[in-house]
C-alpha positions as CSV (number, residue, x, y, z in Angstrom):
1,M,-29.4,2.0,-35.5
2,A,-30.4,5.0,-33.5
3,S,-27.6,3.9,-31.1
4,L,-24.8,4.6,-33.6
5,N,-26.3,7.3,-34.9
6,V,-25.7,9.0,-31.4
7,L,-21.9,7.8,-31.4
8,V,-21.3,9.3,-34.9
9,N,-23.1,12.8,-35.1
10,N,-22.8,13.4,-30.8
11,A,-20.3,11.3,-29.1
12,I,-17.3,12.0,-31.5
13,D,-15.6,15.3,-31.1
14,A,-16.8,17.3,-33.9
15,K,-12.9,18.4,-34.9
16,Y,-12.6,14.3,-36.0
17,I,-15.6,13.8,-37.9
18,L,-15.9,14.3,-41.4
19,M,-19.0,13.3,-43.7
20,G,-16.4,10.7,-45.2
21,I,-15.1,9.3,-41.8
22,K,-19.3,9.2,-40.9
23,V,-19.9,6.9,-43.8
24,I,-17.0,4.5,-43.1
25,V,-18.0,4.2,-39.4
26,F,-22.1,3.8,-40.8
27,S,-20.3,1.0,-42.8
28,F,-18.1,-0.9,-40.6
29,G,-20.9,-0.5,-37.5
30,I,-23.7,-1.9,-39.8
31,T,-21.0,-4.8,-40.9
32,S,-19.8,-5.6,-37.9
33,Y,-23.1,-6.3,-36.3
34,L,-24.5,-8.5,-39.3
35,V,-21.4,-10.4,-39.3
36,L,-21.6,-11.0,-35.5
37,A,-25.1,-11.9,-35.5
38,Y,-24.6,-14.2,-38.3
39,I,-21.7,-15.9,-36.6
40,L,-23.3,-16.0,-33.0
41,E,-26.7,-17.1,-34.9
42,F,-28.7,-14.1,-33.7
43,Y,-31.6,-15.1,-36.2
44,N,-31.6,-18.8,-35.4
45,L,-35.2,-19.6,-35.6
46,E,-34.8,-22.2,-32.7
47,K,-32.9,-19.5,-30.4
48,V,-35.5,-17.1,-31.4
49,S,-38.1,-19.0,-30.1
50,N,-36.4,-19.4,-26.7
51,R,-37.5,-16.7,-24.4
52,K,-34.6,-17.3,-21.7
53,K,-32.1,-16.7,-24.9
54,V,-33.7,-13.2,-26.0
55,F,-31.7,-11.1,-23.4
56,S,-28.7,-13.1,-22.8
57,Q,-27.9,-13.3,-26.6
58,S,-29.0,-9.7,-27.0
59,L,-26.6,-8.7,-24.4
60,Y,-23.3,-10.4,-25.1
61,I,-23.8,-9.2,-29.0
62,S,-24.0,-6.1,-27.8
63,G,-21.1,-5.8,-25.6
64,L,-18.8,-7.7,-28.6
65,Y,-20.5,-5.3,-30.9
66,V,-19.9,-2.3,-29.0
67,L,-16.1,-2.9,-28.3
68,A,-15.9,-3.5,-32.0
69,V,-16.9,-0.1,-33.0
70,F,-15.3,1.4,-30.1
71,L,-11.8,-0.2,-30.8
72,F,-12.1,0.6,-34.6
73,L,-12.8,4.4,-34.1
74,V,-9.5,4.5,-31.4
75,I,-7.5,2.5,-33.4
76,V,-8.0,4.0,-36.7
77,Y,-8.9,7.7,-36.5
78,D,-7.7,8.0,-33.0
79,V,-11.0,10.6,-31.7
80,S,-11.8,11.8,-28.7
81,F,-15.3,11.4,-27.4
82,W,-18.0,13.5,-25.2
83,R,-18.7,11.4,-21.8
84,M,-22.5,11.8,-22.0
85,P,-23.4,10.8,-25.7
86,L,-21.0,8.2,-25.4
87,L,-23.0,7.0,-22.3
88,Y,-25.9,7.2,-23.8
89,F,-24.4,4.8,-26.8
90,L,-23.2,2.2,-24.4
91,V,-26.5,2.1,-22.6
92,L,-28.9,2.3,-26.1
93,T,-27.0,-0.2,-28.0
94,P,-28.6,-3.1,-25.7
95,I,-31.9,-1.8,-25.3
96,E,-32.2,-1.3,-28.9
97,I,-30.5,-4.8,-29.8
98,G,-33.0,-6.6,-27.3
99,L,-36.1,-4.8,-28.1
100,W,-35.7,-6.0,-32.1
101,R,-34.9,-9.4,-30.6
102,L,-38.4,-9.4,-28.9
103,F,-40.2,-7.9,-32.0
104,F,-38.3,-10.4,-34.5
105,R,-39.2,-13.1,-32.0
106,N,-42.8,-12.0,-31.6
107,I,-43.4,-12.2,-35.5
108,F,-42.5,-15.5,-35.5
109,S,-44.4,-16.5,-32.6
110,V,-47.6,-15.3,-35.0
111,I,-46.7,-16.4,-38.5
112,P,-46.5,-20.1,-38.8
113,V,-43.0,-21.4,-40.0
114,T,-43.3,-24.9,-39.1
115,K,-43.8,-27.3,-42.5
116,N,-46.3,-30.0,-43.2
117,V,-43.9,-33.2,-43.6
118,L,-44.2,-36.3,-45.7
119,Y,-41.5,-38.7,-45.0
120,I,-40.7,-41.1,-47.7
121,Y,-38.7,-44.5,-46.8
122,D,-37.9,-48.2,-47.8
123,G,-37.3,-51.3,-46.0
124,H,-33.8,-50.3,-45.4
125,A,-35.1,-47.7,-43.1
126,M,-37.7,-49.5,-41.6
127,G,-35.8,-49.8,-38.1
128,T,-35.4,-46.6,-37.4
129,V,-38.8,-45.1,-38.8
130,K,-39.7,-44.0,-35.2
131,D,-36.3,-42.5,-34.3
132,D,-36.1,-40.7,-37.7
133,I,-39.3,-39.0,-37.4
134,G,-38.2,-38.1,-34.1
135,L,-35.5,-36.2,-35.4
136,I,-37.7,-34.5,-38.1
137,N,-40.6,-33.5,-35.8
138,G,-37.6,-32.3,-33.3
139,D,-37.4,-34.0,-29.9
140,E,-34.2,-32.0,-28.6
141,M,-34.8,-28.9,-30.4
142,K,-37.3,-27.0,-32.3
143,T,-36.5,-27.9,-35.8
144,F,-40.2,-26.2,-37.4
145,Y,-40.8,-29.5,-39.4
146,K,-43.9,-32.1,-38.5
147,V,-44.3,-35.4,-39.9
148,K,-47.9,-35.5,-40.9
149,L,-47.7,-38.5,-43.3
150,T,-45.8,-41.6,-44.0
151,Y,-45.1,-43.1,-47.1
152,P,-43.3,-46.5,-47.2
153,L,-42.1,-47.2,-50.4
154,D,-42.3,-51.0,-49.8
155,D,-45.9,-50.7,-50.1
156,A,-46.8,-50.7,-53.9
157,N,-50.9,-49.6,-52.8
158,Y,-50.2,-47.2,-50.6
159,F,-49.7,-44.6,-52.8
160,T,-53.0,-45.0,-54.6
161,K,-55.0,-44.8,-51.2
162,P,-57.6,-41.5,-51.3
163,S,-56.7,-40.7,-47.9
164,F,-53.1,-40.5,-48.8
165,I,-53.5,-38.5,-52.5
166,S,-55.8,-36.0,-50.3
167,A,-53.8,-35.4,-47.7
168,A,-50.4,-35.2,-50.0
169,D,-51.8,-31.9,-51.6
170,K,-51.5,-30.3,-47.7
171,I,-47.6,-30.7,-47.4
172,D,-45.1,-28.1,-47.5
173,A,-41.9,-30.6,-47.5
174,Y,-40.8,-34.2,-48.9
175,I,-38.1,-35.6,-46.3
176,I,-36.4,-38.8,-48.6
177,N,-34.7,-41.6,-46.8
178,L,-34.1,-44.2,-49.2
179,R,-31.1,-46.8,-50.4
180,S,-31.4,-46.1,-53.6
181,Y,-32.8,-43.2,-55.2
182,D,-32.7,-44.8,-59.2
183,D,-35.8,-46.5,-58.9
184,L,-38.2,-44.4,-57.9
185,P,-41.9,-45.6,-58.5
186,K,-43.1,-43.5,-61.6
187,D,-46.1,-41.9,-59.3
188,L,-43.8,-40.8,-56.8
189,E,-41.8,-39.1,-59.0
190,K,-44.4,-37.6,-60.6
191,M,-45.2,-36.3,-57.2
192,L,-42.1,-34.9,-56.2
193,L,-41.3,-33.1,-59.3
194,R,-44.9,-31.3,-59.3
195,A,-43.7,-30.8,-55.7
196,I,-40.7,-29.2,-56.6
197,L,-42.4,-26.9,-59.6
198,L,-44.8,-25.7,-56.9
199,G,-42.1,-24.5,-54.9
200,R,-41.9,-27.1,-52.0
201,E,-39.3,-28.5,-50.3
202,V,-37.7,-31.9,-51.6
203,V,-34.9,-33.0,-49.5
204,T,-32.8,-36.1,-48.0
205,F,-33.1,-36.9,-44.7
206,T,-29.3,-36.6,-44.9
207,S,-29.2,-33.1,-45.9
208,F,-32.4,-32.3,-43.9
209,Y,-30.5,-33.5,-40.7
210,E,-27.2,-31.8,-42.2
211,N,-29.0,-28.5,-42.1
212,T,-30.8,-28.6,-39.1
213,Y,-28.5,-30.4,-36.8
214,E,-25.4,-28.9,-38.0
215,A,-23.7,-32.3,-38.3
216,L,-24.0,-35.8,-40.3
217,P,-26.0,-38.8,-39.3
218,I,-23.8,-41.4,-39.5
219,R,-26.4,-43.9,-38.4
220,S,-28.2,-44.0,-41.2
221,R,-28.0,-46.5,-43.2
222,N,-28.9,-44.9,-46.2
223,D,-27.6,-41.7,-48.2
224,S,-25.0,-40.5,-45.4
225,F,-22.1,-43.1,-46.2
226,Y,-22.0,-41.3,-49.7
227,E,-22.1,-37.3,-47.7
228,I,-18.9,-39.1,-45.7
229,L,-17.1,-40.4,-49.0
230,Q,-17.3,-36.7,-50.2
231,L,-15.0,-35.7,-47.1
232,R,-12.2,-36.4,-49.4
233,N,-13.5,-34.6,-52.1
234,R,-12.9,-31.0,-51.0
235,K,-11.1,-28.3,-53.2
236,I,-7.7,-27.0,-51.3
237,R,-9.0,-23.6,-49.8
238,Y,-5.3,-21.7,-49.7
239,L,-7.6,-18.8,-47.9
240,G,-8.5,-21.2,-45.6
241,R,-5.2,-22.5,-44.9
242,I,-4.2,-18.9,-44.4
243,F,-6.4,-18.5,-42.0
244,T,-6.0,-21.5,-39.7
245,F,-2.2,-20.9,-39.8
246,S,-2.5,-17.2,-38.6
247,V,-5.1,-18.1,-35.7
248,N,-2.6,-21.0,-34.6
249,F,0.2,-18.3,-34.4
250,I,-1.9,-15.4,-33.0
251,L,-3.5,-17.1,-30.5
252,S,-0.3,-19.6,-29.6
253,I,1.5,-16.1,-29.0
254,V,-1.3,-15.5,-26.6
255,V,-2.4,-18.3,-24.8
256,G,1.4,-19.6,-24.2
257,F,1.7,-16.0,-22.3
258,I,-1.2,-16.9,-20.3
259,C,0.0,-20.5,-19.7
260,V,3.3,-19.2,-18.8
261,F,1.3,-16.6,-16.5
262,C,-0.6,-19.3,-14.6
263,I,2.3,-22.0,-14.2
264,P,3.5,-20.4,-10.5
265,I,0.1,-19.7,-9.5
266,V,-1.2,-23.3,-10.2
267,W,2.0,-24.7,-8.7
268,F,1.7,-22.9,-5.6
269,L,-1.9,-23.8,-5.0
270,N,-1.2,-27.5,-5.9
271,L,1.0,-27.4,-2.9
272,F,-2.2,-27.1,-1.1
273,F,-5.4,-28.1,-2.8
274,N,-3.9,-30.6,-5.3
275,K,-0.8,-32.5,-4.3
276,G,1.2,-34.3,-6.7
277,P,2.6,-33.8,-10.0
278,L,1.8,-30.2,-12.0
279,F,1.2,-31.7,-15.3
280,Y,0.2,-34.9,-16.6
281,T,0.7,-36.2,-20.0
282,Q,-1.4,-38.5,-21.8
283,K,-0.9,-40.4,-25.4
284,R,-3.5,-39.1,-27.9
285,V,-4.8,-40.1,-31.7
286,G,-3.9,-37.8,-34.1
287,L,-3.4,-37.4,-37.9
288,H,-4.0,-39.9,-40.0
289,G,-3.6,-42.2,-36.8
290,K,-0.8,-41.3,-35.2
291,E,-0.3,-41.1,-31.6
292,F,1.3,-37.9,-29.5
293,K,1.2,-36.7,-26.7
294,I,-0.8,-33.5,-24.7
295,Y,0.1,-32.1,-21.9
296,K,-2.3,-30.6,-19.3
297,F,-2.2,-29.1,-15.9
298,R,-3.3,-31.7,-13.8
299,S,-7.3,-32.3,-12.2
300,M,-7.1,-35.3,-10.9
301,V,-5.4,-37.5,-8.2
302,V,-2.8,-39.3,-8.5
303,D,-3.0,-42.4,-10.2
304,A,-6.7,-41.6,-11.2
305,E,-6.7,-44.5,-14.1
306,K,-4.9,-47.1,-12.0
307,S,-8.4,-49.4,-12.3
308,G,-8.0,-49.0,-16.1
309,A,-8.9,-46.0,-18.9
310,A,-12.5,-44.1,-18.3
311,M,-13.7,-41.5,-19.5
312,A,-14.3,-38.3,-17.7
313,K,-18.1,-37.3,-16.7
314,A,-20.0,-34.9,-14.8
315,N,-19.2,-35.1,-10.8
316,D,-16.5,-37.2,-11.7
317,A,-15.4,-38.1,-8.2
318,R,-11.5,-38.7,-9.5
319,I,-11.4,-34.6,-9.9
320,T,-10.3,-32.8,-6.8
321,P,-11.7,-29.7,-5.7
322,F,-9.0,-27.4,-7.1
323,G,-9.7,-29.4,-9.9
324,K,-13.0,-28.7,-11.0
325,I,-11.9,-24.9,-10.6
326,L,-9.3,-25.7,-13.3
327,R,-11.9,-27.1,-15.7
328,L,-14.5,-24.8,-15.3
329,F,-12.5,-22.1,-16.5
330,R,-10.5,-24.3,-18.7
331,I,-7.8,-23.6,-17.6
332,D,-6.6,-27.3,-17.4
333,E,-6.0,-27.2,-21.1
334,L,-3.7,-24.4,-21.2
335,P,-0.5,-26.6,-21.9
336,Q,-1.9,-28.0,-24.8
337,I,-0.5,-25.0,-26.5
338,I,2.6,-27.2,-26.3
339,S,1.1,-30.0,-28.6
340,I,0.2,-26.8,-30.9
341,I,4.0,-25.6,-31.2
342,N,5.1,-29.4,-31.5
343,G,2.8,-29.7,-34.9
344,D,0.7,-32.3,-33.3
345,M,-2.5,-30.2,-33.2
346,Q,-4.5,-27.2,-34.2
347,F,-6.7,-24.7,-31.9
348,I,-9.6,-25.6,-34.3
349,G,-10.5,-29.3,-34.7
350,P,-11.6,-32.5,-33.7
351,R,-11.0,-33.2,-29.8
352,P,-8.3,-36.0,-30.2
353,E,-9.1,-39.4,-28.3
354,R,-7.0,-42.5,-26.7
355,K,-6.4,-45.1,-28.3
356,V,-8.3,-47.7,-26.2
357,F,-11.3,-45.7,-27.2
358,V,-10.7,-44.9,-30.8
359,D,-10.1,-48.9,-31.2
360,Q,-13.4,-49.3,-29.4
361,L,-15.5,-46.7,-31.8
362,N,-13.7,-48.3,-34.5
363,E,-15.3,-51.3,-34.2
364,M,-18.9,-50.1,-33.5
365,I,-18.4,-47.5,-36.4
366,P,-16.7,-48.2,-39.7
367,Y,-15.3,-45.1,-40.7
368,Y,-14.7,-43.4,-36.9
369,G,-10.9,-43.0,-38.2
370,V,-12.2,-40.2,-40.8
371,R,-12.0,-37.7,-38.3
372,H,-8.5,-38.2,-38.2
373,L,-8.6,-36.7,-41.7
374,I,-7.1,-33.1,-40.1
375,K,-5.3,-32.0,-37.1
376,P,-7.2,-32.7,-33.5
377,G,-8.2,-29.4,-32.1
378,I,-8.3,-27.8,-28.6
379,T,-11.6,-26.6,-29.3
380,G,-14.2,-27.5,-32.0
381,W,-17.8,-28.0,-33.5
382,A,-18.2,-31.3,-31.5
383,Q,-17.2,-29.1,-28.1
384,V,-19.2,-26.3,-29.0
385,K,-22.0,-27.9,-29.8
386,Y,-22.5,-30.5,-27.7
387,K,-22.0,-31.5,-24.0
388,Y,-18.8,-33.3,-22.3
389,G,-18.2,-36.8,-23.8
390,E,-19.1,-39.0,-20.7
391,N,-19.5,-42.5,-22.6
392,L,-19.1,-43.9,-25.9
393,E,-22.8,-42.9,-27.0
394,D,-21.5,-39.4,-26.5
395,S,-18.2,-39.7,-28.7
396,I,-20.9,-41.4,-31.3
397,R,-22.9,-38.1,-31.3
398,K,-19.6,-35.8,-31.5
399,L,-18.6,-37.9,-34.1
400,E,-21.2,-36.5,-36.1
401,Y,-20.7,-32.7,-35.8
402,D,-16.6,-33.5,-36.1
403,L,-17.7,-34.8,-39.6
404,Y,-19.8,-32.1,-40.2
405,Y,-16.9,-29.6,-39.6
406,I,-14.7,-31.8,-41.7
407,K,-17.0,-31.5,-44.5
408,N,-17.7,-27.8,-44.4
409,K,-14.7,-26.6,-42.8
410,S,-14.6,-22.8,-43.5
411,I,-13.3,-19.1,-42.2
412,T,-16.9,-18.7,-41.2
413,L,-17.5,-21.8,-39.2
414,D,-14.0,-21.7,-37.7
415,F,-15.0,-17.8,-36.8
416,R,-18.2,-19.5,-35.2
417,I,-16.5,-21.6,-33.3
418,L,-14.1,-19.7,-31.7
419,F,-16.8,-16.7,-30.7
420,K,-18.7,-19.8,-29.0
421,T,-15.6,-20.9,-27.7
422,V,-15.0,-17.6,-25.9
423,T,-19.2,-17.3,-24.7
424,T,-18.4,-21.2,-23.2
425,V,-15.4,-19.8,-21.1
426,L,-17.0,-16.5,-20.0
427,F,-20.0,-18.3,-19.1
428,S,-18.2,-21.5,-17.7
429,R,-20.6,-23.8,-19.8
430,G,-19.7,-27.6,-19.8
431,V,-19.1,-28.7,-23.5
């Protein structure tokens, strides 16, 4: 990278820089950029196609990258810098990354990347065909898949139609949504095997949904149930446990200090703008379905639920003006550090819900309780991927992300959640 070259060869005082240090700094700079780009989905094709996100994403990845390299040099080597070359590095980095981002975006605006899809389904998926095709085509986001042909498996004569056979030769991907894969017609089996040998994509609907939306399609009545069963078959990951403990320990100290600092400020402002108790407590369902208490700075009027339990929603009349500020910057969440210290929560995990809503969702979705296999968290995959839950329908959608997280839990995924949470707070985005 040109800006990194300016930093290493011009910005660092010559008495501090040796060939070995140059190699290490270059290696660290390139590695840290690639790690940040992966965690922040810098090369996500759906985001690349969104012009509005080109500059905003370039700016904050540049800021994180510059900060990481600068701190590495100061902490590890305690170097001093020449001011003007250092300024060139700070200015060139976002310009360079932004231009590369535009170049990368323009490549994929010229090169066709959308795959033509043959969607194969049976009678069990008949009632959701329209919705499934919408998900494959991408009603809410660009998936780069387009259903060009459908094949209802229950129609024995459909496969022999000349129009179907000619159209099938133009297919790039096969997405299969069947109750059972044991009794595939021989002709279809041969066609799929031939497609695999030709390098075409052949996947189940659940695998497509998981890879594209990074969630599990819990409403599918077919193979997704077996994906749910796999949640308990994960191997023990000691590195993951160590990482989780380290995150909880370090952030408990940091967030604990911030919470203690905020308490007198919030208490004082409450006297004028939010009269009533400083905290409010509420029982939530946690690990293995056991209830525990969470603590928050009160952001709603006193007796906000005197008419019964209700989910918070956008522009909720129960939220006080000062409470809106607390929620905007997630300050109301800080006292939950008490639940982490008590061992009832962790920083990353499914959001804990109240028993009244859990009972309703258990009636709607028999395996809703699977999300209680791990401790709930202050932030999680569902929070950073989906909007603020306002109703039971939103809770069902967020469950898809929770189950994906439980199944694919890893250090990399946790890092992505932490980075997305930071940007959510900094840019005051609702989740």
